[in-house]
mmCIF file of the N, C-alpha and C atoms, coordinates in Angstrom:
data_MODEL
# 
_entry.id   MODEL 
# 
loop_
_atom_site.group_PDB 
_atom_site.id 
_atom_site.type_symbol 
_atom_site.label_atom_id 
_atom_site.label_alt_id 
_atom_site.label_comp_id 
_atom_site.label_asym_id 
_atom_site.label_entity_id 
_atom_site.label_seq_id 
_atom_site.pdbx_PDB_ins_code 
_atom_site.Cartn_x 
_atom_site.Cartn_y 
_atom_site.Cartn_z 
_atom_site.occupancy 
_atom_site.B_iso_or_equiv 
_atom_site.pdbx_formal_charge 
_atom_site.auth_seq_id 
_atom_site.auth_comp_id 
_atom_site.auth_asym_id 
_atom_site.auth_atom_id 
_atom_site.pdbx_PDB_model_num 
ATOM 1   N N  . MET A 1 1  ? 19.671  -2.282  -11.276 1.00 0.00 ? 1  MET A N  1 
ATOM 2   C CA . MET A 1 1  ? 19.289  -1.493  -10.079 1.00 0.00 ? 1  MET A CA 1 
ATOM 3   C C  . MET A 1 1  ? 18.037  -0.626  -10.434 1.00 0.00 ? 1  MET A C  1 
ATOM 4   N N  . SER A 1 2  ? 17.068  -0.486  -9.514  1.00 0.00 ? 2  SER A N  1 
ATOM 5   C CA . SER A 1 2  ? 15.873  0.502   -9.910  1.00 0.00 ? 2  SER A CA 1 
ATOM 6   C C  . SER A 1 2  ? 16.353  1.854   -9.661  1.00 0.00 ? 2  SER A C  1 
ATOM 7   N N  . ASP A 1 3  ? 15.738  2.748   -10.641 1.00 0.00 ? 3  ASP A N  1 
ATOM 8   C CA . ASP A 1 3  ? 16.031  4.050   -10.673 1.00 0.00 ? 3  ASP A CA 1 
ATOM 9   C C  . ASP A 1 3  ? 15.203  4.862   -9.540  1.00 0.00 ? 3  ASP A C  1 
ATOM 10  N N  . HIS A 1 4  ? 14.066  4.276   -9.006  1.00 0.00 ? 4  HIS A N  1 
ATOM 11  C CA . HIS A 1 4  ? 13.210  4.792   -8.124  1.00 0.00 ? 4  HIS A CA 1 
ATOM 12  C C  . HIS A 1 4  ? 12.824  4.031   -6.889  1.00 0.00 ? 4  HIS A C  1 
ATOM 13  N N  . VAL A 1 5  ? 12.501  4.527   -5.790  1.00 0.00 ? 5  VAL A N  1 
ATOM 14  C CA . VAL A 1 5  ? 12.092  3.644   -4.764  1.00 0.00 ? 5  VAL A CA 1 
ATOM 15  C C  . VAL A 1 5  ? 10.640  3.623   -4.770  1.00 0.00 ? 5  VAL A C  1 
ATOM 16  N N  . VAL A 1 6  ? 10.012  2.409   -4.405  1.00 0.00 ? 6  VAL A N  1 
ATOM 17  C CA . VAL A 1 6  ? 8.614   2.296   -4.322  1.00 0.00 ? 6  VAL A CA 1 
ATOM 18  C C  . VAL A 1 6  ? 8.211   2.410   -2.709  1.00 0.00 ? 6  VAL A C  1 
ATOM 19  N N  . PRO A 1 7  ? 7.424   3.560   -2.415  1.00 0.00 ? 7  PRO A N  1 
ATOM 20  C CA . PRO A 1 7  ? 6.989   3.737   -1.155  1.00 0.00 ? 7  PRO A CA 1 
ATOM 21  C C  . PRO A 1 7  ? 6.277   2.506   -0.574  1.00 0.00 ? 7  PRO A C  1 
ATOM 22  N N  . HIS A 1 8  ? 6.464   2.194   0.816   1.00 0.00 ? 8  HIS A N  1 
ATOM 23  C CA . HIS A 1 8  ? 5.962   1.182   1.638   1.00 0.00 ? 8  HIS A CA 1 
ATOM 24  C C  . HIS A 1 8  ? 4.840   1.824   2.372   1.00 0.00 ? 8  HIS A C  1 
ATOM 25  N N  . PHE A 1 9  ? 3.845   1.235   2.477   1.00 0.00 ? 9  PHE A N  1 
ATOM 26  C CA . PHE A 1 9  ? 2.723   1.695   3.433   1.00 0.00 ? 9  PHE A CA 1 
ATOM 27  C C  . PHE A 1 9  ? 2.128   0.676   4.398   1.00 0.00 ? 9  PHE A C  1 
ATOM 28  N N  . HIS A 1 10 ? 1.897   0.893   5.586   1.00 0.00 ? 10 HIS A N  1 
ATOM 29  C CA . HIS A 1 10 ? 1.348   0.046   6.394   1.00 0.00 ? 10 HIS A CA 1 
ATOM 30  C C  . HIS A 1 10 ? 0.205   0.549   7.056   1.00 0.00 ? 10 HIS A C  1 
ATOM 31  N N  . ASN A 1 11 ? -0.745  -0.211  7.735   1.00 0.00 ? 11 ASN A N  1 
ATOM 32  C CA . ASN A 1 11 ? -2.069  0.293   8.413   1.00 0.00 ? 11 ASN A CA 1 
ATOM 33  C C  . ASN A 1 11 ? -2.111  -0.200  9.696   1.00 0.00 ? 11 ASN A C  1 
ATOM 34  N N  . ASP A 1 12 ? -1.108  0.111   10.657  1.00 0.00 ? 12 ASP A N  1 
ATOM 35  C CA . ASP A 1 12 ? -1.196  -0.197  11.911  1.00 0.00 ? 12 ASP A CA 1 
ATOM 36  C C  . ASP A 1 12 ? -2.464  0.050   12.734  1.00 0.00 ? 12 ASP A C  1 
ATOM 37  N N  . ALA A 1 13 ? -2.986  1.355   12.471  1.00 0.00 ? 13 ALA A N  1 
ATOM 38  C CA . ALA A 1 13 ? -4.100  1.917   13.189  1.00 0.00 ? 13 ALA A CA 1 
ATOM 39  C C  . ALA A 1 13 ? -5.405  1.074   12.692  1.00 0.00 ? 13 ALA A C  1 
ATOM 40  N N  . GLY A 1 14 ? -5.455  0.443   11.465  1.00 0.00 ? 14 GLY A N  1 
ATOM 41  C CA . GLY A 1 14 ? -6.624  -0.098  10.995  1.00 0.00 ? 14 GLY A CA 1 
ATOM 42  C C  . GLY A 1 14 ? -7.575  0.712   10.431  1.00 0.00 ? 14 GLY A C  1 
ATOM 43  N N  . VAL A 1 15 ? -7.213  1.991   10.028  1.00 0.00 ? 15 VAL A N  1 
ATOM 44  C CA . VAL A 1 15 ? -8.089  2.868   9.518   1.00 0.00 ? 15 VAL A CA 1 
ATOM 45  C C  . VAL A 1 15 ? -8.502  2.449   8.147   1.00 0.00 ? 15 VAL A C  1 
ATOM 46  N N  . PRO A 1 16 ? -9.880  2.808   7.791   1.00 0.00 ? 16 PRO A N  1 
ATOM 47  C CA . PRO A 1 16 ? -10.420 2.280   6.430   1.00 0.00 ? 16 PRO A CA 1 
ATOM 48  C C  . PRO A 1 16 ? -9.616  2.884   5.125   1.00 0.00 ? 16 PRO A C  1 
ATOM 49  N N  . VAL A 1 17 ? -9.116  4.190   5.297   1.00 0.00 ? 17 VAL A N  1 
ATOM 50  C CA . VAL A 1 17 ? -8.618  4.839   4.205   1.00 0.00 ? 17 VAL A CA 1 
ATOM 51  C C  . VAL A 1 17 ? -7.267  5.377   4.545   1.00 0.00 ? 17 VAL A C  1 
ATOM 52  N N  . ILE A 1 18 ? -6.379  5.445   3.583   1.00 0.00 ? 18 ILE A N  1 
ATOM 53  C CA . ILE A 1 18 ? -5.133  6.167   3.837   1.00 0.00 ? 18 ILE A CA 1 
ATOM 54  C C  . ILE A 1 18 ? -4.931  7.004   2.614   1.00 0.00 ? 18 ILE A C  1 
ATOM 55  N N  . GLU A 1 19 ? -4.733  8.335   2.790   1.00 0.00 ? 19 GLU A N  1 
ATOM 56  C CA . GLU A 1 19 ? -4.400  9.215   1.744   1.00 0.00 ? 19 GLU A CA 1 
ATOM 57  C C  . GLU A 1 19 ? -2.585  9.101   1.510   1.00 0.00 ? 19 GLU A C  1 
ATOM 58  N N  . ILE A 1 20 ? -2.365  9.074   0.187   1.00 0.00 ? 20 ILE A N  1 
ATOM 59  C CA . ILE A 1 20 ? -0.861  8.952   0.014   1.00 0.00 ? 20 ILE A CA 1 
ATOM 60  C C  . ILE A 1 20 ? -0.586  9.989   -1.251  1.00 0.00 ? 20 ILE A C  1 
ATOM 61  N N  . GLY A 1 21 ? 0.642   10.206  -1.406  1.00 0.00 ? 21 GLY A N  1 
ATOM 62  C CA . GLY A 1 21 ? 0.982   11.126  -2.615  1.00 0.00 ? 21 GLY A CA 1 
ATOM 63  C C  . GLY A 1 21 ? 1.962   10.423  -3.489  1.00 0.00 ? 21 GLY A C  1 
ATOM 64  N N  . SER A 1 22 ? 1.498   9.214   -3.647  1.00 0.00 ? 22 SER A N  1 
ATOM 65  C CA . SER A 1 22 ? 2.201   8.394   -4.781  1.00 0.00 ? 22 SER A CA 1 
ATOM 66  C C  . SER A 1 22 ? 1.297   7.660   -5.727  1.00 0.00 ? 22 SER A C  1 
ATOM 67  N N  . LYS A 1 23 ? 1.576   7.429   -6.884  1.00 0.00 ? 23 LYS A N  1 
ATOM 68  C CA . LYS A 1 23 ? 0.784   6.451   -7.836  1.00 0.00 ? 23 LYS A CA 1 
ATOM 69  C C  . LYS A 1 23 ? 1.168   5.132   -7.709  1.00 0.00 ? 23 LYS A C  1 
ATOM 70  N N  . GLU A 1 24 ? 2.384   4.911   -7.227  1.00 0.00 ? 24 GLU A N  1 
ATOM 71  C CA . GLU A 1 24 ? 2.854   3.407   -7.225  1.00 0.00 ? 24 GLU A CA 1 
ATOM 72  C C  . GLU A 1 24 ? 3.411   3.218   -5.664  1.00 0.00 ? 24 GLU A C  1 
ATOM 73  N N  . PHE A 1 25 ? 2.949   2.204   -5.176  1.00 0.00 ? 25 PHE A N  1 
ATOM 74  C CA . PHE A 1 25 ? 3.294   1.954   -3.825  1.00 0.00 ? 25 PHE A CA 1 
ATOM 75  C C  . PHE A 1 25 ? 3.212   0.480   -3.298  1.00 0.00 ? 25 PHE A C  1 
ATOM 76  N N  . MET A 1 26 ? 3.664   0.031   -2.207  1.00 0.00 ? 26 MET A N  1 
ATOM 77  C CA . MET A 1 26 ? 3.539   -1.290  -1.749  1.00 0.00 ? 26 MET A CA 1 
ATOM 78  C C  . MET A 1 26 ? 2.709   -1.247  -0.385  1.00 0.00 ? 26 MET A C  1 
ATOM 79  N N  . CYS A 1 27 ? 1.761   -2.065  -0.352  1.00 0.00 ? 27 CYS A N  1 
ATOM 80  C CA . CYS A 1 27 ? 0.827   -2.367  0.842   1.00 0.00 ? 27 CYS A CA 1 
ATOM 81  C C  . CYS A 1 27 ? 1.409   -3.488  1.661   1.00 0.00 ? 27 CYS A C  1 
ATOM 82  N N  . VAL A 1 28 ? 1.754   -3.233  2.814   1.00 0.00 ? 28 VAL A N  1 
ATOM 83  C CA . VAL A 1 28 ? 2.205   -4.452  3.649   1.00 0.00 ? 28 VAL A CA 1 
ATOM 84  C C  . VAL A 1 28 ? 1.118   -4.948  4.786   1.00 0.00 ? 28 VAL A C  1 
ATOM 85  N N  . GLY A 1 29 ? -0.048  -4.201  4.721   1.00 0.00 ? 29 GLY A N  1 
ATOM 86  C CA . GLY A 1 29 ? -0.927  -4.508  5.831   1.00 0.00 ? 29 GLY A CA 1 
ATOM 87  C C  . GLY A 1 29 ? -0.460  -3.799  7.029   1.00 0.00 ? 29 GLY A C  1 
ATOM 88  N N  . ALA A 1 30 ? -0.178  -4.355  8.102   1.00 0.00 ? 30 ALA A N  1 
ATOM 89  C CA . ALA A 1 30 ? 0.216   -3.828  9.398   1.00 0.00 ? 30 ALA A CA 1 
ATOM 90  C C  . ALA A 1 30 ? 1.666   -4.149  9.477   1.00 0.00 ? 30 ALA A C  1 
ATOM 91  N N  . ASN A 1 31 ? 2.437   -3.578  10.551  1.00 0.00 ? 31 ASN A N  1 
ATOM 92  C CA . ASN A 1 31 ? 3.776   -4.152  10.738  1.00 0.00 ? 31 ASN A CA 1 
ATOM 93  C C  . ASN A 1 31 ? 3.738   -5.450  11.293  1.00 0.00 ? 31 ASN A C  1 
ATOM 94  N N  . PRO A 1 32 ? 4.998   -6.274  10.973  1.00 0.00 ? 32 PRO A N  1 
ATOM 95  C CA . PRO A 1 32 ? 5.012   -7.733  11.380  1.00 0.00 ? 32 PRO A CA 1 
ATOM 96  C C  . PRO A 1 32 ? 4.833   -7.728  13.052  1.00 0.00 ? 32 PRO A C  1 
ATOM 97  N N  . PRO A 1 33 ? 4.150   -8.731  13.471  1.00 0.00 ? 33 PRO A N  1 
ATOM 98  C CA . PRO A 1 33 ? 4.002   -10.036 12.746  1.00 0.00 ? 33 PRO A CA 1 
ATOM 99  C C  . PRO A 1 33 ? 2.346   -10.046 12.207  1.00 0.00 ? 33 PRO A C  1 
ATOM 100 N N  . PHE A 1 34 ? 1.801   -8.873  12.030  1.00 0.00 ? 34 PHE A N  1 
ATOM 101 C CA . PHE A 1 34 ? 0.433   -8.732  11.542  1.00 0.00 ? 34 PHE A CA 1 
ATOM 102 C C  . PHE A 1 34 ? 0.283   -8.311  10.204  1.00 0.00 ? 34 PHE A C  1 
ATOM 103 N N  . ASP A 1 35 ? 1.530   -8.398  9.423   1.00 0.00 ? 35 ASP A N  1 
ATOM 104 C CA . ASP A 1 35 ? 1.487   -8.165  7.833   1.00 0.00 ? 35 ASP A CA 1 
ATOM 105 C C  . ASP A 1 35 ? 0.865   -9.173  6.886   1.00 0.00 ? 35 ASP A C  1 
ATOM 106 N N  . HIS A 1 36 ? 0.688   -8.800  5.865   1.00 0.00 ? 36 HIS A N  1 
ATOM 107 C CA . HIS A 1 36 ? 0.245   -9.631  4.942   1.00 0.00 ? 36 HIS A CA 1 
ATOM 108 C C  . HIS A 1 36 ? 1.209   -9.798  3.639   1.00 0.00 ? 36 HIS A C  1 
ATOM 109 N N  . PRO A 1 37 ? 1.016   -10.655 2.758   1.00 0.00 ? 37 PRO A N  1 
ATOM 110 C CA . PRO A 1 37 ? 2.021   -10.545 1.528   1.00 0.00 ? 37 PRO A CA 1 
ATOM 111 C C  . PRO A 1 37 ? 2.154   -9.232  0.948   1.00 0.00 ? 37 PRO A C  1 
ATOM 112 N N  . HIS A 1 38 ? 3.232   -8.769  0.764   1.00 0.00 ? 38 HIS A N  1 
ATOM 113 C CA . HIS A 1 38 ? 3.508   -7.442  0.219   1.00 0.00 ? 38 HIS A CA 1 
ATOM 114 C C  . HIS A 1 38 ? 3.007   -7.217  -1.120  1.00 0.00 ? 38 HIS A C  1 
ATOM 115 N N  . VAL A 1 39 ? 2.054   -6.332  -1.387  1.00 0.00 ? 39 VAL A N  1 
ATOM 116 C CA . VAL A 1 39 ? 1.460   -6.233  -2.644  1.00 0.00 ? 39 VAL A CA 1 
ATOM 117 C C  . VAL A 1 39 ? 1.934   -4.772  -3.295  1.00 0.00 ? 39 VAL A C  1 
ATOM 118 N N  . PHE A 1 40 ? 2.334   -4.950  -4.559  1.00 0.00 ? 40 PHE A N  1 
ATOM 119 C CA . PHE A 1 40 ? 2.627   -3.647  -5.239  1.00 0.00 ? 40 PHE A CA 1 
ATOM 120 C C  . PHE A 1 40 ? 1.398   -3.276  -6.021  1.00 0.00 ? 40 PHE A C  1 
ATOM 121 N N  . LEU A 1 41 ? 1.061   -1.861  -5.775  1.00 0.00 ? 41 LEU A N  1 
ATOM 122 C CA . LEU A 1 41 ? -0.209  -1.451  -6.288  1.00 0.00 ? 41 LEU A CA 1 
ATOM 123 C C  . LEU A 1 41 ? 0.234   -0.213  -7.116  1.00 0.00 ? 41 LEU A C  1 
ATOM 124 N N  . ASP A 1 42 ? -0.489  0.031   -8.215  1.00 0.00 ? 42 ASP A N  1 
ATOM 125 C CA . ASP A 1 42 ? -0.288  0.934   -9.220  1.00 0.00 ? 42 ASP A CA 1 
ATOM 126 C C  . ASP A 1 42 ? -1.664  1.765   -9.455  1.00 0.00 ? 42 ASP A C  1 
ATOM 127 N N  . LEU A 1 43 ? -1.808  2.973   -9.065  1.00 0.00 ? 43 LEU A N  1 
ATOM 128 C CA . LEU A 1 43 ? -2.874  3.587   -9.308  1.00 0.00 ? 43 LEU A CA 1 
ATOM 129 C C  . LEU A 1 43 ? -3.433  3.895   -10.917 1.00 0.00 ? 43 LEU A C  1 
ATOM 130 N N  . GLY A 1 44 ? -2.297  3.990   -11.592 1.00 0.00 ? 44 GLY A N  1 
ATOM 131 C CA . GLY A 1 44 ? -2.560  4.361   -13.035 1.00 0.00 ? 44 GLY A CA 1 
ATOM 132 C C  . GLY A 1 44 ? -3.219  5.620   -13.117 1.00 0.00 ? 44 GLY A C  1 
ATOM 133 N N  . ASN A 1 45 ? -4.379  5.775   -13.969 1.00 0.00 ? 45 ASN A N  1 
ATOM 134 C CA . ASN A 1 45 ? -5.221  6.937   -14.001 1.00 0.00 ? 45 ASN A CA 1 
ATOM 135 C C  . ASN A 1 45 ? -6.186  7.249   -12.970 1.00 0.00 ? 45 ASN A C  1 
ATOM 136 N N  . ASP A 1 46 ? -6.332  6.017   -12.045 1.00 0.00 ? 46 ASP A N  1 
ATOM 137 C CA . ASP A 1 46 ? -7.270  6.153   -10.950 1.00 0.00 ? 46 ASP A CA 1 
ATOM 138 C C  . ASP A 1 46 ? -6.987  7.053   -9.721  1.00 0.00 ? 46 ASP A C  1 
ATOM 139 N N  . ASN A 1 47 ? -7.860  7.426   -8.984  1.00 0.00 ? 47 ASN A N  1 
ATOM 140 C CA . ASN A 1 47 ? -7.555  8.105   -7.649  1.00 0.00 ? 47 ASN A CA 1 
ATOM 141 C C  . ASN A 1 47 ? -7.554  7.308   -6.514  1.00 0.00 ? 47 ASN A C  1 
ATOM 142 N N  . GLU A 1 48 ? -8.053  6.159   -6.655  1.00 0.00 ? 48 GLU A N  1 
ATOM 143 C CA . GLU A 1 48 ? -8.151  5.175   -5.401  1.00 0.00 ? 48 GLU A CA 1 
ATOM 144 C C  . GLU A 1 48 ? -8.012  3.712   -5.881  1.00 0.00 ? 48 GLU A C  1 
ATOM 145 N N  . ILE A 1 49 ? -7.529  2.898   -4.909  1.00 0.00 ? 49 ILE A N  1 
ATOM 146 C CA . ILE A 1 49 ? -7.396  1.517   -5.236  1.00 0.00 ? 49 ILE A CA 1 
ATOM 147 C C  . ILE A 1 49 ? -7.655  0.879   -3.872  1.00 0.00 ? 49 ILE A C  1 
ATOM 148 N N  . ILE A 1 50 ? -8.028  -0.363  -3.818  1.00 0.00 ? 50 ILE A N  1 
ATOM 149 C CA . ILE A 1 50 ? -8.375  -1.086  -2.576  1.00 0.00 ? 50 ILE A CA 1 
ATOM 150 C C  . ILE A 1 50 ? -7.430  -2.294  -2.620  1.00 0.00 ? 50 ILE A C  1 
ATOM 151 N N  . CYS A 1 51 ? -6.609  -2.455  -1.568  1.00 0.00 ? 51 CYS A N  1 
ATOM 152 C CA . CYS A 1 51 ? -5.747  -3.527  -1.375  1.00 0.00 ? 51 CYS A CA 1 
ATOM 153 C C  . CYS A 1 51 ? -6.552  -4.821  -1.334  1.00 0.00 ? 51 CYS A C  1 
ATOM 154 N N  . PRO A 1 52 ? -6.183  -5.889  -2.106  1.00 0.00 ? 52 PRO A N  1 
ATOM 155 C CA . PRO A 1 52 ? -6.849  -7.176  -2.225  1.00 0.00 ? 52 PRO A CA 1 
ATOM 156 C C  . PRO A 1 52 ? -6.602  -8.055  -0.858  1.00 0.00 ? 52 PRO A C  1 
ATOM 157 N N  . TYR A 1 53 ? -5.783  -7.674  -0.142  1.00 0.00 ? 53 TYR A N  1 
ATOM 158 C CA . TYR A 1 53 ? -5.539  -8.460  1.062   1.00 0.00 ? 53 TYR A CA 1 
ATOM 159 C C  . TYR A 1 53 ? -6.141  -7.709  2.263   1.00 0.00 ? 53 TYR A C  1 
ATOM 160 N N  . CYS A 1 54 ? -5.924  -6.632  2.535   1.00 0.00 ? 54 CYS A N  1 
ATOM 161 C CA . CYS A 1 54 ? -6.448  -5.911  3.882   1.00 0.00 ? 54 CYS A CA 1 
ATOM 162 C C  . CYS A 1 54 ? -7.712  -5.004  3.560   1.00 0.00 ? 54 CYS A C  1 
ATOM 163 N N  . SER A 1 55 ? -8.047  -4.760  2.394   1.00 0.00 ? 55 SER A N  1 
ATOM 164 C CA . SER A 1 55 ? -9.170  -3.808  1.995   1.00 0.00 ? 55 SER A CA 1 
ATOM 165 C C  . SER A 1 55 ? -9.029  -2.574  2.333   1.00 0.00 ? 55 SER A C  1 
ATOM 166 N N  . THR A 1 56 ? -7.830  -2.029  2.529   1.00 0.00 ? 56 THR A N  1 
ATOM 167 C CA . THR A 1 56 ? -7.515  -0.607  2.894   1.00 0.00 ? 56 THR A CA 1 
ATOM 168 C C  . THR A 1 56 ? -7.756  0.362   1.655   1.00 0.00 ? 56 THR A C  1 
# 
């Protein structure tokens, strides 16, 4: 069992940028039925990352 929870983020408003307070997270696009495959993203040492599905 995992020792930490990976935050989930969605972009129902369709904004181009979402600021979060986590280095590891999961992008789900928008809420169902408008979601995309759930993508786990890790910023590593970077300050920003672009979701390969929704480009947020």
